LUMPA-321065 format. One record per atom (N, C-alpha, C): residue number from 1; z, y, x; atom name. Coordinates in steps of 0.02 Angstrom, whole numbers, plus 50000, padded with zeros to 5 digits. Atoms other than C-alpha are relative to their C-alpha. Layout:
N
  pos     pz     py     px  site
  NUM      Z      Y      X    CA
...
END
This chain:
179
  pos     pz     py     px  site
    1  50005  49932  50043     N
    1  49997  50007  49999    CA
    1  50002  50056  50044     C
    2  50009  49944  49965     N
    2  49961  50170  50056    CA
    2  50070  50036  50022     C
    3  49946  49968  49981     N
    3  50133  50242  50050    CA
    3  50051  49965  50035     C
    4  49956  50036  49952     N
    4  50222  50104  50137    CA
    4  49988  50026  50068     C
    5  50021  49975  49932     N
    5  50126  50168  50289    CA
    5  50026  50072  50002     C
    6  49982  49926  50002     N
    6  50168  50354  50239    CA
    6  50075  50007  50011     C
    7  49924  49995  50003     N
    7  50355  50331  50213    CA
    7  50030  49976  50067     C
    8  49975  50027  49931     N
    8  50375  50241  50382    CA
    8  49983  50049  50050     C
    9  50029  49947  49952     N
    9  50291  50391  50470    CA
    9  50042  50064  49991     C
   10  49966  49939  49991     N
   10  50404  50533  50523    CA
   10  49956  50054  49991     C
   11  50050  49953  49995     N
   11  50248  50633  50547    CA
   11  49988  50036  49926     C
   12  50012  49977  50071     N
   12  50225  50652  50357    CA
   12  50045  50059  49983     C
   13  49948  49952  50015     N
   13  50386  50755  50343    CA
   13  50006  50058  50048     C
   14  49983  49946  49948     N
   14  50390  50853  50504    CA
   14  49940  50039  50023     C
   15  50061  49966  49980     N
   15  50208  50908  50536    CA
   15  49984  50052  49951     C
   16  50028  49950  50042     N
   16  50115  51053  50468    CA
   16  49965  49969  49944     C
   17  50038  50030  50056     N
   17  50033  51032  50296    CA
   17  49927  49982  50024     C
   18  50064  50025  49977     N
   18  49863  51031  50385    CA
   18  49998  49941  50036     C
   19  49995  50060  49965     N
   19  49910  50896  50502    CA
   19  50014  49940  49953     C
   20  49992  50051  50046     N
   20  49979  50798  50361    CA
   20  49941  49985  49958     C
   21  50058  50015  50038     N
   21  49820  50814  50260    CA
   21  49950  49963  50042     C
   22  50046  50040  49957     N
   22  49717  50749  50407    CA
   22  50027  49928  50009     C
   23  49964  50069  49988     N
   23  49841  50607  50429    CA
   23  49984  49960  49931     C
   24  50011  50029  50069     N
   24  49832  50573  50238    CA
   24  49931  49985  49988     C
   25  50071  50013  50013     N
   25  49645  50585  50226    CA
   25  49977  49938  50041     C
   26  50015  50063  49960     N
   26  49631  50456  50367    CA
   26  50023  49940  49963     C
   27  49976  50062  50037     N
   27  49740  50336  50268    CA
   27  49972  49983  49939     C
   28  50026  50009  50063     N
   28  49667  50356  50100    CA
   28  49941  49947  50002     C
   29  50052  50051  50001     N
   29  49506  50268  50140    CA
   29  50013  49936  50031     C
   30  49989  50062  49958     N
   30  49575  50136  50256    CA
   30  50049  49960  49961     C
   31  49944  50037  50028     N
   31  49730  50087  50157    CA
   31  49997  49993  49927     C
   32  50004  50005  50071     N
   32  49668  50099  49982    CA
   32  50029  50062  49965     C
   33  49982  49940  50042     N
   33  49712  50217  49840    CA
   33  50076  49991  49979     C
   34  49933  50002  50031     N
   34  49877  50260  49766    CA
   34  50004  49952  49940     C
   35  49988  50036  50061     N
   35  49943  50129  49649    CA
   35  50069  50016  49973     C
   36  49939  49979  50026     N
   36  50086  50133  49537    CA
   36  50067  49981  50040     C
   37  49948  50011  49957     N
   37  50198  50053  49668    CA
   37  50015  50056  50044     C
   38  49997  49945  49952     N
   38  50167  50201  49773    CA
   38  50034  50061  49966     C
   39  49988  49940  50035     N
   39  50213  50323  49636    CA
   39  50065  50037  50018     C
   40  49940  49966  49982     N
   40  50395  50358  49693    CA
   40  49998  50044  50059     C
   41  50005  49968  49934     N
   41  50335  50421  49858    CA
   41  49944  50055  50003     C
   42  50063  49961  49993     N
   42  50176  50521  49813    CA
   42  50010  50073  49982     C
   43  49987  49919  50014     N
   43  50252  50694  49757    CA
   43  49988  50040  50068     C
   44  50005  49962  49937     N
   44  50266  50749  49943    CA
   44  49929  49991  50020     C
   45  50067  50008  49972     N
   45  50097  50673  49984    CA
   45  49951  50038  49966     C
   46  50045  49958  50045     N
   46  50002  50755  49837    CA
   46  50008  50076  50018     C
   47  49987  49932  49975     N
   47  50088  50918  49883    CA
   47  49970  50015  50065     C
   48  50027  49987  49933     N
   48  50037  50900  50063    CA
   48  49923  50005  49996     C
   49  50076  50000  50007     N
   49  49855  50864  50014    CA
   49  49983  50071  49967     C
   50  50015  49938  50036     N
   50  49851  51012  49896    CA
   50  50012  50063  50050     C
   51  49982  49946  49954     N
   51  49931  51137  50030    CA
   51  49955  49993  50057     C
   52  50046  50007  49941     N
   52  49819  51063  50162    CA
   52  49924  50014  49982     C
   53  50068  49981  50027     N
   53  49666  51107  50053    CA
   53  49957  49944  49977     C
   54  50038  50053  50025     N
   54  49608  50944  49999    CA
   54  50025  49983  49928     C
   55  49974  50000  50069     N
   55  49644  50978  49816    CA
   55  49960  49944  49957     C
   56  50033  50048  50035     N
   56  49504  50866  49750    CA
   56  50020  49931  50011     C
   57  49970  50065  49988     N
   57  49572  50713  49835    CA
   57  50066  49997  49962     C
   58  49938  49997  50038     N
   58  49741  50758  49762    CA
   58  49989  49989  49923     C
   59  50014  50003  50074     N
   59  49669  50782  49589    CA
   59  49972  49928  49984     C
   60  50030  50066  50012     N
   60  49574  50615  49601    CA
   60  50051  49950  49999     C
   61  49948  50046  49995     N
   61  49727  50524  49650    CA
   61  50046  50003  49939     C
   62  49955  49988  50054     N
   62  49833  50600  49514    CA
   62  49965  49977  49932     C
   63  50033  50020  50059     N
   63  49701  50563  49382    CA
   63  49994  49922  50002     C
   64  50003  50071  49994     N
   64  49687  50382  49443    CA
   64  50071  49971  49981     C
   65  49927  50022  50013     N
   65  49880  50365  49436    CA
   65  50009  50007  49929     C
   66  49989  49994  50065     N
   66  49878  50432  49263    CA
   66  49971  49948  49953     C
   67  50029  50061  50040     N
   67  49768  50287  49204    CA
   67  50036  49937  50007     C
   68  49972  50068  49990     N
   68  49879  50154  49275    CA
   68  50074  50002  49989     C
   69  49920  50000  50012     N
   69  50061  50215  49232    CA
   69  50019  49969  49938     C
   70  49990  50032  50061     N
   70  50050  50147  49063    CA
   70  50061  50029  49961     C
   71  49939  49982  50034     N
   71  50211  50159  48960    CA
   71  50064  50000  50039     C
   72  49946  49997  49958     N
   72  50327  50155  49108    CA
   72  50023  50073  50011     C
   73  49973  49928  50000     N
   73  50435  50313  49089    CA
   73  50016  50022  50070     C
   74  49979  49984  49935     N
   74  50491  50308  49273    CA
   74  49930  50029  50036     C
   75  50063  49983  49971     N
   75  50306  50320  49327    CA
   75  49969  50064  49964     C
   76  50025  49942  50040     N
   76  50265  50447  49187    CA
   76  50040  50064  50027     C
   77  49958  49946  49971     N
   77  50407  50558  49258    CA
   77  49964  50026  50064     C
   78  50033  49985  49936     N
   78  50321  50557  49426    CA
   78  49935  50035  49989     C
   79  50064  49974  50022     N
   79  50152  50590  49346    CA
   79  50008  50074  49980     C
   80  49986  49938  50024     N
   80  50222  50741  49259    CA
   80  50013  50051  50059     C
   81  49986  49958  49936     N
   81  50287  50811  49422    CA
   81  49937  50015  50037     C
   82  50063  49982  49965     N
   82  50119  50787  49505    CA
   82  49953  50045  49962     C
   83  50036  49954  50034     N
   83  50032  50872  49367    CA
   83  50028  50070  50003     C
   84  49974  49938  49989     N
   84  50149  51013  49386    CA
   84  49977  50034  50068     C
   85  50020  49981  49932     N
   85  50103  51029  49570    CA
   85  49930  50026  49995     C
   86  50071  49978  50007     N
   86  49915  51038  49522    CA
   86  49996  50060  49957     C
   87  49999  49940  50042     N
   87  49950  51160  49386    CA
   87  50017  50061  50031     C
   88  49982  49945  49955     N
   88  50041  51274  49501    CA
   88  49952  50024  50051     C
   89  50045  49985  49959     N
   89  49913  51262  49624    CA
   89  49936  50040  49970     C
   90  50052  49972  50048     N
   90  49786  51314  49491    CA
   90  50018  50068  49975     C
   91  49972  49928  50025     N
   91  49890  51472  49456    CA
   91  50022  49996  49932     C
   92  49977  50006  50064     N
   92  49941  51401  49287    CA
   92  50076  49987  49996     C
   93  49927  50016  49995     N
   93  50127  51422  49301    CA
   93  50033  49984  49942     C
   94  49973  50025  50066     N
   94  50159  51406  49115    CA
   94  49989  49932  49988     C
   95  50015  50067  50013     N
   95  50076  51237  49114    CA
   95  50041  49959  50049     C
   96  49959  50035  49954     N
   96  50172  51186  49274    CA
   96  50071  49992  49968     C
   97  49934  49999  50033     N
   97  50333  51234  49180    CA
   97  50004  49950  49937     C
   98  50005  50050  50056     N
   98  50280  51129  49030    CA
   98  50005  49928  50028     C
   99  50000  50062  49974     N
   99  50253  50982  49140    CA
   99  50071  49984  50026     C
  100  49932  50013  49974     N
  100  50423  51002  49229    CA
  100  50053  49994  49948     C
  101  49953  50003  50052     N
  101  50515  51030  49071    CA
  101  49998  49931  49970     C
  102  50005  50068  50028     N
  102  50445  50866  49003    CA
  102  50026  49947  50049     C
  103  49972  50053  49951     N
  103  50491  50774  49167    CA
  103  50072  50008  50002     C
  104  49928  49988  49999     N
  104  50665  50852  49160    CA
  104  50032  49957  49934     C
  105  49981  50033  50060     N
  105  50685  50788  48979    CA
  105  49998  49922  50015     C
  106  50007  50074  49988     N
  106  50628  50612  49035    CA
  106  50054  49983  50047     C
  107  49940  50016  49943     N
  107  50750  50616  49193    CA
  107  50060  49993  49960     C
  108  49939  50000  50036     N
  108  50887  50660  49077    CA
  108  50011  49935  49952     C
  109  50003  50060  50045     N
  109  50841  50526  48947    CA
  109  50016  49940  50037     C
  110  49988  50062  49965     N
  110  50838  50394  49083    CA
  110  50064  50005  50044     C
  111  49944  49994  49969     N
  111  50993  50460  49163    CA
  111  49992  50004  50077     C
  112  50022  49997  49928     N
  112  50918  50501  49335    CA
  112  50018  50066  50027     C
  113  49985  49933  49975     N
  113  51015  50650  49407    CA
  113  49968  50012  50067     C
  114  50036  49995  49939     N
  114  50930  50619  49573    CA
  114  49930  50027  49990     C
  115  50068  49962  50013     N
  115  50761  50672  49493    CA
  115  50015  50065  49963     C
  116  49987  49940  50037     N
  116  50843  50805  49383    CA
  116  50010  50060  50047     C
  117  49985  49942  49958     N
  117  50901  50923  49527    CA
  117  49937  50030  50026     C
  118  50061  49967  49969     N
  118  50736  50938  49615    CA
  118  49952  50026  49942     C
  119  50047  49970  50052     N
  119  50647  50968  49448    CA
  119  50028  50067  49980     C
  120  49968  49941  50023     N
  120  50772  51098  49403    CA
  120  49990  50054  50057     C
  121  50016  49954  49944     N
  121  50744  51177  49577    CA
  121  49928  50026  49999     C
  122  50075  49977  50010     N
  122  50556  51180  49553    CA
  122  49992  50043  49940     C
  123  50004  49952  50064     N
  123  50582  51256  49377    CA
  123  50028  50071  50023     C
  124  49969  49940  49978     N
  124  50694  51386  49455    CA
  124  49946  50044  50042     C
  125  50052  49967  49957     N
  125  50553  51433  49582    CA
  125  49945  50026  49946     C
  126  50056  49977  50043     N
  126  50424  51443  49446    CA
  126  50025  50054  49949     C
  127  49978  49949  50046     N
  127  50535  51550  49330    CA
  127  50007  50064  50046     C
  128  49996  49944  49957     N
  128  50566  51664  49480    CA
  128  49929  50030  50011     C
  129  50066  49975  49985     N
  129  50382  51677  49514    CA
  129  49981  50041  49934     C
  130  50022  49965  50065     N
  130  50362  51737  49329    CA
  130  50050  50061  49988     C
  131  49955  49947  50007     N
  131  50502  51862  49356    CA
  131  50062  49995  49950     C
  132  49943  50019  50050     N
  132  50623  51770  49234    CA
  132  50059  49982  50038     C
  133  49943  50012  49953     N
  133  50774  51789  49353    CA
  133  50059  49966  49962     C
  134  49944  50038  50037     N
  134  50897  51730  49216    CA
  134  49991  49932  49999     C
  135  50018  50068  50007     N
  135  50811  51574  49188    CA
  135  49994  49959  50067     C
  136  50002  50029  49934     N
  136  50782  51544  49371    CA
  136  50069  49985  50024     C
  137  49931  50009  49981     N
  137  50967  51567  49408    CA
  137  50033  49943  49964     C
  138  49966  50055  50042     N
  138  51022  51452  49264    CA
  138  49966  49928  50023     C
  139  50029  50062  49971     N
  139  50898  51315  49334    CA
  139  50033  49981  50064     C
  140  49965  50009  49929     N
  140  50969  51338  49514    CA
  140  50070  49977  49985     C
  141  49931  50017  50007     N
  141  51147  51331  49452    CA
  141  50010  49926  49974     C
  142  49998  50068  50028     N
  142  51112  51176  49346    CA
  142  49986  49949  50054     C
  143  50014  50045  49943     N
  143  51038  51090  49499    CA
  143  50058  49998  50044     C
  144  49945  49995  49947     N
  144  51184  51142  49612    CA
  144  50059  49955  49967     C
  145  49941  50041  50033     N
  145  51312  51062  49483    CA
  145  49980  49929  50014     C
  146  50014  50069  49995     N
  146  51213  50901  49488    CA
  146  50003  49975  50078     C
  147  49993  50019  49928     N
  147  51198  50905  49682    CA
  147  50072  49990  50018     C
  148  49931  50005  49977     N
  148  51386  50930  49701    CA
  148  50029  49932  49963     C
  149  49977  50057  50032     N
  149  51416  50791  49568    CA
  149  49977  49935  50038     C
  150  50026  50058  49964     N
  150  51304  50669  49662    CA
  150  50035  49997  50072     C
  151  49967  50001  49939     N
  151  51387  50718  49828    CA
  151  50068  49969  49993     C
  152  49937  50035  50011     N
  152  51555  50666  49760    CA
  152  50000  49929  49998     C
  153  50004  50075  50009     N
  153  51494  50491  49732    CA
  153  49983  49976  50068     C
  154  50016  50027  49931     N
  154  51449  50473  49921    CA
  154  50067  49996  50032     C
  155  49933  50010  49972     N
  155  51602  50395  50001    CA
  155  49998  50013  50073     C
  156  49999  49990  49929     N
  156  51546  50402  50181    CA
  156  49988  50074  50019     C
  157  50002  49931  49983     N
  157  51576  50575  50253    CA
  157  49935  50024  50031     C
  158  50066  49978  49970     N
  158  51425  50582  50367    CA
  158  49942  50000  49955     C
  159  50051  49995  50048     N
  159  51309  50537  50233    CA
  159  50003  50055  49947     C
  160  49993  49949  50043     N
  160  51384  50658  50115    CA
  160  49984  50066  50030     C
  161  50023  49940  49964     N
  161  51368  50798  50244    CA
  161  49925  50002  50009     C
  162  50072  50006  49989     N
  162  51193  50745  50282    CA
  162  49959  50018  49937     C
  163  50028  49981  50069     N
  163  51149  50758  50096    CA
  163  50005  50071  49984     C
  164  49980  49934  50019     N
  164  51228  50922  50068    CA
  164  49969  50049  50050     C
  165  50031  49948  49947     N
  165  51143  50999  50231    CA
  165  49926  49989  49998     C
  166  50076  50003  49999     N
  166  50971  50937  50193    CA
  166  49970  50062  49980     C
  167  50032  49933  50013     N
  167  50850  51084  50187    CA
  167  49987  50007  49927     C
  168  50021  49993  50068     N
  168  50795  51048  50009    CA
  168  50062  50016  49958     C
  169  49929  49990  50036     N
  169  50977  51039  49946    CA
  169  50027  50072  50019     C
  170  49974  49939  49979     N
  170  51032  51191  50045    CA
  170  49959  50056  49967     C
  171  50040  49948  50036     N
  171  50889  51296  49978    CA
  171  50024  50014  49923     C
  172  49976  49987  50071     N
  172  50944  51268  49799    CA
  172  50070  50024  49991     C
  173  49932  49977  50004     N
  173  51127  51286  49833    CA
  173  50005  50075  50019     C
  174  50000  49927  49985     N
  174  51089  51458  49916    CA
  174  49971  50041  49946     C
  175  50025  49964  50052     N
  175  50981  51506  49773    CA
  175  50043  50001  49939     C
  176  49957  50006  50059     N
  176  51113  51451  49645    CA
  176  50054  50053  50012     C
  177  49954  49952  49982     N
  177  51228  51576  49735    CA
  177  49972  50066  50003     C
  178  50030  49934  49991     N
  178  51111  51715  49731    CA
  178  49980  50023  50063     C
  179  50008  49973  49933     N
  179  51089  51717  49913    CA
  179  49922  50011  50012     C
END
């Protein structure tokens, strides 16, 4: 599967978007296309493809994924997040919000707080982009509450500290405080 190779590669997370895109474009033809088993890992990959300029490949993969997720809510949640990435790229912030709100509702329905907080963080960013600071702050604060609640469940101190100091977590925590 494509993403087994990607998730084992540190370069996907630490290189620039352009280098990621080159790396990803090399893998897609040789490793096959995204399948539903790859879905949990494809948000970062699709985002890297879009930011790296290969929007058509990203669109094709999201479209293909949309045809194979079926009635699986977990995969549907991921598909909604991917559709939000593409809508935001297209400049359709309102549609990106619709996709993320649907993803958030699904995450809540399925009891997936680990999916809720990044969705809320993304919503906060979109609301801020629209100048809706109150909604943005509310989304960031809800995300922060979930982050802290999840951190409390991590017994090992080093893991908890690592989680709370991760860049994506810190970004949301700072925004929730209005920093």
